[in-house]
PLY file of the C-alpha trace (Angstrom):
ply
format ascii 1.0
element vertex 395
property float x
property float y
property float z
element edge 394
property int vertex1
property int vertex2
end_header
-6.46 -47.45 -58.02
-10.20 -46.46 -57.25
-10.44 -45.51 -53.52
-14.10 -44.42 -53.81
-15.65 -47.54 -52.04
-13.36 -46.80 -49.07
-14.41 -43.31 -48.90
-18.03 -44.09 -49.08
-17.59 -46.43 -46.03
-16.07 -43.45 -44.16
-12.69 -45.05 -43.93
-10.43 -42.60 -45.55
-6.89 -43.62 -46.36
-5.22 -42.27 -43.32
-4.80 -43.09 -39.62
-7.88 -41.06 -38.86
-9.85 -43.88 -40.51
-8.45 -46.17 -37.83
-9.79 -43.90 -35.09
-13.17 -43.42 -37.07
-13.81 -47.12 -37.64
-15.63 -49.19 -34.97
-12.77 -51.48 -35.03
-9.22 -50.86 -36.25
-9.46 -54.22 -38.25
-12.25 -52.74 -40.42
-9.92 -50.00 -41.92
-6.86 -52.25 -42.03
-8.78 -55.07 -43.77
-9.91 -52.60 -46.51
-6.46 -51.42 -47.11
-4.88 -54.92 -47.01
-7.28 -55.63 -50.11
-7.13 -52.35 -51.76
-3.69 -50.91 -51.30
-1.41 -53.05 -49.07
1.62 -50.62 -49.53
-0.08 -47.25 -49.84
1.39 -43.68 -50.20
-0.74 -41.14 -48.23
-0.24 -37.86 -49.95
-1.79 -35.90 -47.08
0.82 -37.20 -44.54
3.62 -37.77 -46.89
4.28 -41.31 -45.84
3.67 -44.94 -46.79
1.33 -47.23 -44.91
2.23 -50.92 -44.95
-0.47 -53.51 -44.05
0.50 -57.03 -44.89
2.17 -59.38 -42.32
5.17 -60.35 -44.56
5.72 -56.63 -45.49
5.51 -55.50 -41.95
7.65 -58.13 -40.76
10.43 -57.04 -43.35
10.09 -53.31 -42.33
10.51 -54.14 -38.51
13.20 -56.63 -39.04
15.60 -55.18 -41.76
17.02 -52.22 -39.95
19.73 -51.62 -42.67
17.15 -50.80 -45.20
14.37 -49.51 -42.85
16.00 -47.19 -40.31
14.61 -46.14 -36.79
16.91 -43.07 -36.69
15.68 -39.82 -37.84
16.04 -36.10 -37.34
14.14 -35.69 -33.95
13.66 -32.06 -34.10
13.81 -31.64 -30.26
12.19 -34.84 -29.52
13.49 -37.46 -26.97
15.95 -40.01 -28.52
15.14 -43.53 -27.08
15.93 -47.10 -28.01
12.98 -46.91 -30.38
14.60 -44.41 -32.61
18.17 -45.64 -32.69
20.01 -47.94 -35.13
22.84 -50.40 -34.55
25.60 -50.14 -33.42
24.43 -47.37 -31.10
21.12 -49.24 -30.35
22.99 -52.30 -29.45
25.37 -50.61 -26.98
22.36 -48.68 -25.41
20.29 -51.80 -25.24
23.17 -53.95 -23.78
23.59 -51.31 -20.92
19.92 -51.15 -20.28
19.63 -54.97 -20.31
21.94 -55.12 -17.42
19.20 -53.53 -15.10
16.20 -55.06 -17.00
17.12 -58.74 -16.96
14.67 -61.56 -17.03
15.57 -62.55 -13.49
14.96 -59.02 -12.37
11.48 -59.06 -13.91
10.64 -62.47 -12.59
11.65 -61.37 -9.08
8.84 -58.67 -9.37
6.15 -61.38 -9.52
5.33 -61.51 -5.63
4.98 -57.71 -5.59
2.81 -57.65 -8.71
0.56 -60.33 -7.17
0.28 -58.38 -3.99
-0.65 -55.29 -5.85
-3.25 -56.97 -7.94
-4.76 -58.55 -4.83
-4.90 -55.24 -3.03
-6.43 -53.43 -5.97
-9.29 -55.98 -6.40
-9.99 -56.22 -2.64
-10.31 -52.51 -2.48
-13.36 -52.70 -4.79
-15.00 -56.06 -3.78
-17.82 -54.36 -1.97
-18.70 -51.88 -4.68
-20.20 -54.33 -7.28
-19.40 -52.18 -10.12
-16.23 -50.31 -11.23
-14.42 -48.81 -14.11
-11.75 -51.45 -14.72
-9.30 -49.02 -16.25
-9.45 -46.59 -13.48
-9.43 -49.13 -10.67
-7.12 -52.04 -11.90
-5.73 -51.83 -15.40
-4.22 -48.41 -14.99
-2.89 -48.36 -11.43
-1.25 -51.95 -11.45
1.40 -51.24 -14.12
1.97 -47.69 -13.35
2.63 -48.55 -9.49
5.02 -51.16 -10.74
6.80 -48.78 -13.06
6.90 -46.24 -10.29
8.54 -48.63 -7.85
10.82 -49.93 -10.48
12.17 -46.37 -11.00
12.06 -45.53 -7.38
9.49 -42.75 -7.52
6.61 -42.30 -4.81
3.19 -43.70 -5.27
1.83 -40.32 -4.75
3.12 -39.22 -8.25
0.68 -41.81 -10.08
-1.48 -39.00 -11.37
1.51 -37.21 -12.84
2.67 -40.43 -14.51
-0.78 -41.02 -16.03
-0.98 -37.45 -17.45
2.48 -37.68 -18.98
1.89 -41.22 -20.46
-1.47 -40.37 -21.96
-0.03 -37.16 -23.57
2.93 -39.04 -25.22
0.53 -41.48 -27.13
-2.37 -39.20 -27.74
-3.52 -38.59 -31.27
-5.45 -35.66 -32.57
-9.21 -36.25 -32.21
-10.56 -34.04 -35.07
-14.14 -34.95 -34.33
-13.77 -33.35 -30.96
-12.17 -30.10 -32.43
-8.75 -30.87 -31.11
-5.73 -29.02 -32.90
-2.60 -30.66 -33.84
-0.28 -27.81 -32.79
-1.96 -27.39 -29.51
-1.26 -31.15 -28.83
2.32 -30.80 -29.82
2.82 -27.98 -27.49
1.42 -30.03 -24.60
3.65 -32.93 -25.49
6.65 -30.59 -25.43
5.59 -29.21 -22.05
5.10 -32.74 -20.68
8.50 -33.82 -21.97
10.21 -30.88 -20.21
8.32 -31.74 -17.01
9.43 -35.43 -17.35
13.18 -34.34 -17.85
12.94 -32.23 -14.75
11.35 -34.84 -12.69
13.56 -37.70 -13.54
16.63 -35.43 -13.67
16.13 -34.77 -9.86
15.66 -38.36 -9.19
18.81 -39.29 -11.07
20.86 -36.61 -9.28
19.83 -38.05 -5.93
20.68 -41.59 -6.97
24.12 -40.40 -8.07
24.82 -39.26 -4.35
22.98 -42.32 -2.77
22.01 -45.64 -4.56
18.79 -47.25 -3.72
17.22 -50.65 -4.80
15.66 -49.23 -7.90
16.33 -49.38 -11.70
17.74 -45.91 -11.86
20.49 -46.96 -9.44
21.00 -50.08 -11.41
21.13 -48.06 -14.65
23.77 -45.59 -13.14
25.95 -48.86 -12.28
25.62 -50.53 -15.67
28.55 -50.18 -18.04
29.90 -51.62 -21.34
33.70 -51.30 -22.06
34.01 -48.99 -18.95
31.27 -46.62 -20.35
28.16 -45.66 -18.33
24.98 -44.21 -19.53
24.94 -40.50 -19.85
22.24 -38.28 -18.51
20.34 -38.02 -21.76
20.39 -41.70 -22.15
19.13 -42.33 -18.64
16.28 -39.75 -19.21
15.38 -41.39 -22.46
15.05 -44.82 -20.81
12.96 -43.41 -17.98
10.67 -41.81 -20.71
10.58 -45.02 -22.69
9.75 -47.17 -19.54
7.02 -44.81 -18.35
5.14 -44.75 -21.80
5.84 -48.19 -23.01
5.86 -49.95 -19.80
2.52 -48.30 -18.49
0.29 -47.59 -21.47
1.01 -50.94 -23.28
0.26 -53.16 -20.27
-2.73 -51.06 -19.11
-4.30 -51.56 -22.72
-3.40 -55.40 -22.64
-5.18 -55.98 -19.46
-8.14 -53.87 -20.51
-8.31 -55.40 -24.11
-8.25 -58.83 -22.49
-11.14 -58.39 -20.24
-13.07 -56.62 -22.97
-12.43 -59.45 -25.27
-13.12 -62.19 -22.81
-16.58 -60.58 -21.94
-17.48 -59.79 -25.45
-18.33 -63.49 -25.60
-18.59 -64.54 -22.19
-18.06 -68.24 -22.96
-14.43 -67.19 -23.25
-14.46 -65.97 -19.69
-16.18 -69.17 -18.54
-13.54 -71.26 -20.44
-10.67 -69.47 -18.53
-12.56 -69.93 -15.21
-12.86 -73.62 -15.87
-9.33 -74.07 -17.25
-6.56 -71.69 -16.17
-4.01 -73.21 -18.31
-5.61 -71.55 -21.19
-4.82 -68.10 -19.98
-1.33 -67.80 -21.30
-2.36 -68.66 -24.86
-5.50 -66.39 -24.49
-3.16 -63.39 -23.58
-1.10 -64.14 -26.85
-4.30 -64.08 -28.88
-5.50 -60.84 -27.35
-1.97 -59.46 -28.42
-2.73 -60.54 -31.94
-6.53 -59.82 -31.97
-6.31 -56.36 -30.34
-2.72 -55.39 -30.48
-2.03 -52.68 -27.75
0.61 -51.19 -30.13
-0.80 -50.57 -33.58
1.95 -49.04 -35.58
5.72 -48.37 -35.74
7.51 -45.81 -37.96
10.60 -46.37 -40.02
12.60 -44.38 -42.63
13.83 -45.80 -45.97
17.70 -45.81 -45.84
17.88 -45.90 -49.63
15.65 -46.20 -52.72
14.03 -49.64 -52.51
10.96 -51.69 -53.42
8.33 -53.09 -51.15
5.22 -54.90 -52.20
5.68 -53.83 -55.76
5.95 -50.10 -54.96
9.07 -47.82 -55.42
10.05 -46.17 -52.24
12.48 -43.24 -52.06
15.40 -42.70 -49.60
14.23 -40.90 -46.51
10.52 -41.73 -47.22
8.77 -42.50 -43.97
6.91 -45.80 -43.50
4.28 -46.73 -41.08
4.23 -50.45 -40.40
0.84 -51.34 -39.23
1.44 -54.05 -36.56
-2.39 -54.19 -35.83
-2.95 -55.02 -39.48
-0.23 -57.62 -39.80
-1.73 -59.41 -36.89
-5.15 -59.65 -38.57
-3.62 -60.61 -42.00
-5.68 -63.46 -43.43
-2.71 -64.65 -45.34
-0.87 -65.39 -42.24
-3.56 -66.35 -39.62
-6.41 -68.65 -40.55
-9.69 -67.23 -39.61
-7.74 -64.13 -38.66
-10.78 -61.94 -37.77
-11.85 -64.46 -35.03
-10.62 -64.72 -31.57
-9.28 -68.11 -30.89
-8.54 -68.65 -27.22
-6.27 -71.66 -28.07
-4.75 -70.54 -31.31
-1.36 -72.13 -32.18
1.04 -71.18 -33.62
0.61 -67.66 -32.89
3.50 -65.65 -34.45
2.11 -62.26 -33.88
4.17 -59.05 -34.09
2.65 -57.28 -31.11
5.97 -56.70 -29.53
7.77 -55.99 -32.70
10.53 -58.12 -34.29
14.29 -58.09 -34.83
16.84 -55.93 -33.02
13.87 -53.65 -31.65
11.77 -56.58 -30.29
10.26 -54.95 -27.10
12.70 -55.13 -24.10
9.67 -54.86 -21.73
7.65 -57.84 -23.35
8.35 -60.26 -20.39
7.15 -57.65 -17.88
4.04 -56.97 -19.72
3.26 -60.61 -20.18
3.93 -61.18 -16.46
1.78 -58.26 -15.33
-1.19 -59.34 -17.55
-0.91 -62.94 -16.52
-0.95 -61.94 -12.79
-3.64 -59.48 -13.02
-6.10 -61.57 -15.20
-5.60 -64.63 -13.07
-6.36 -62.47 -9.91
-9.57 -61.04 -11.57
-10.64 -64.54 -12.75
-10.05 -65.75 -9.19
-11.71 -62.92 -7.21
-14.40 -61.95 -9.77
-15.79 -65.01 -11.20
-19.15 -63.37 -11.98
-17.56 -60.46 -13.83
-19.78 -58.91 -16.47
-20.00 -55.89 -18.72
-22.42 -53.32 -17.60
-25.40 -53.14 -20.06
-25.57 -50.00 -22.16
-22.29 -48.41 -21.27
-19.94 -48.82 -24.19
-16.40 -48.00 -23.27
-14.65 -45.01 -25.09
-11.99 -45.91 -27.46
-8.42 -44.15 -27.10
-8.27 -41.68 -30.06
-4.86 -42.79 -31.30
-3.31 -44.43 -34.46
-0.33 -45.62 -32.36
-2.15 -47.67 -29.54
-5.42 -49.70 -29.27
-7.30 -49.52 -25.88
-10.17 -47.93 -24.05
-10.29 -44.90 -21.86
-12.93 -46.81 -19.63
-14.50 -50.13 -19.15
-17.48 -50.51 -16.72
-17.75 -53.90 -15.26
-20.11 -55.42 -12.52
-19.61 -58.44 -10.21
0 1
1 2
2 3
3 4
4 5
5 6
6 7
7 8
8 9
9 10
10 11
11 12
12 13
13 14
14 15
15 16
16 17
17 18
18 19
19 20
20 21
21 22
22 23
23 24
24 25
25 26
26 27
27 28
28 29
29 30
30 31
31 32
32 33
33 34
34 35
35 36
36 37
37 38
38 39
39 40
40 41
41 42
42 43
43 44
44 45
45 46
46 47
47 48
48 49
49 50
50 51
51 52
52 53
53 54
54 55
55 56
56 57
57 58
58 59
59 60
60 61
61 62
62 63
63 64
64 65
65 66
66 67
67 68
68 69
69 70
70 71
71 72
72 73
73 74
74 75
75 76
76 77
77 78
78 79
79 80
80 81
81 82
82 83
83 84
84 85
85 86
86 87
87 88
88 89
89 90
90 91
91 92
92 93
93 94
94 95
95 96
96 97
97 98
98 99
99 100
100 101
101 102
102 103
103 104
104 105
105 106
106 107
107 108
108 109
109 110
110 111
111 112
112 113
113 114
114 115
115 116
116 117
117 118
118 119
119 120
120 121
121 122
122 123
123 124
124 125
125 126
126 127
127 128
128 129
129 130
130 131
131 132
132 133
133 134
134 135
135 136
136 137
137 138
138 139
139 140
140 141
141 142
142 143
143 144
144 145
145 146
146 147
147 148
148 149
149 150
150 151
151 152
152 153
153 154
154 155
155 156
156 157
157 158
158 159
159 160
160 161
161 162
162 163
163 164
164 165
165 166
166 167
167 168
168 169
169 170
170 171
171 172
172 173
173 174
174 175
175 176
176 177
177 178
178 179
179 180
180 181
181 182
182 183
183 184
184 185
185 186
186 187
187 188
188 189
189 190
190 191
191 192
192 193
193 194
194 195
195 196
196 197
197 198
198 199
199 200
200 201
201 202
202 203
203 204
204 205
205 206
206 207
207 208
208 209
209 210
210 211
211 212
212 213
213 214
214 215
215 216
216 217
217 218
218 219
219 220
220 221
221 222
222 223
223 224
224 225
225 226
226 227
227 228
228 229
229 230
230 231
231 232
232 233
233 234
234 235
235 236
236 237
237 238
238 239
239 240
240 241
241 242
242 243
243 244
244 245
245 246
246 247
247 248
248 249
249 250
250 251
251 252
252 253
253 254
254 255
255 256
256 257
257 258
258 259
259 260
260 261
261 262
262 263
263 264
264 265
265 266
266 267
267 268
268 269
269 270
270 271
271 272
272 273
273 274
274 275
275 276
276 277
277 278
278 279
279 280
280 281
281 282
282 283
283 284
284 285
285 286
286 287
287 288
288 289
289 290
290 291
291 292
292 293
293 294
294 295
295 296
296 297
297 298
298 299
299 300
300 301
301 302
302 303
303 304
304 305
305 306
306 307
307 308
308 309
309 310
310 311
311 312
312 313
313 314
314 315
315 316
316 317
317 318
318 319
319 320
320 321
321 322
322 323
323 324
324 325
325 326
326 327
327 328
328 329
329 330
330 331
331 332
332 333
333 334
334 335
335 336
336 337
337 338
338 339
339 340
340 341
341 342
342 343
343 344
344 345
345 346
346 347
347 348
348 349
349 350
350 351
351 352
352 353
353 354
354 355
355 356
356 357
357 358
358 359
359 360
360 361
361 362
362 363
363 364
364 365
365 366
366 367
367 368
368 369
369 370
370 371
371 372
372 373
373 374
374 375
375 376
376 377
377 378
378 379
379 380
380 381
381 382
382 383
383 384
384 385
385 386
386 387
387 388
388 389
389 390
390 391
391 392
392 393
393 394
């Protein structure tokens, strides 16, 4: 296959192309057309771009495994297969029920109001710094029973866990890996101390609930407790921050969208789902081929790694009419932003709830919200997540 046209456009066949492109969809669209199941020799893995193929990789855990040799990395729900995954998920679900999430709504509403009220007299803010980031991280901190004073630590750890290497900024892969290992050690030490405190005295928080959860008289062991704290910190914080920011960016990109939502708040739920499709906060997930298999006409060997590009699947023209356009009332909208199958995101209800409450509060309190002219937000340099480091808005 001739890949020269892609190279001429500056979209090399690797995730760095995703970072370099103005929008992830530009690189992904080129790959869907040129090589929808593509082996990247430099990275030694397969990239999967079409909706149906990504759906297969995410759903068929018997052929596409989440388990792998972690080489010192933290084992979490994300990198387990059934039956271990189902036991662990069943235990965690006892503390993370839909009712428990819904009970958080009043507190999330209170936090959203407080964060916005704090900036009402300023006229201009960085939305990420003042609203999109602090809201979910405070919710997660309170869920886990950690003090609000440690929010900056949470931000540092969370950012490191999803950070990619920005080659254009002279960053080094090994340096980043060392920083991630250090952050992991700090996380273990931090949450280990809280878990030890809760073993002695329970509180009204999720760590206490996790300590009490059991299946067949079995409780979660310390490594399992630590892995869930890690997963909740990273997935529950970063994803929701980016969902809120991506939503406002998209609504203000064509301000008639913001006006529509101001005039008809019933459109907000569908608009959030369309943001999840159009600018998916999670762009990719990794799997390992459990045996020799075929996908998209390509022969894949046992133990080969595959990257399922969720962001590309959600922009696949074969699945979504007018896929590269944002439709505020798109229906149906069977996006894969939260994954699919046994690994469907456990925190999806919380992410949706936080986004719904935060965006509704912004619409209510900041009806004149606009982007600041000439201040383009800086994209997060990561092939895993899609979002912005900042977003200057005025009101």
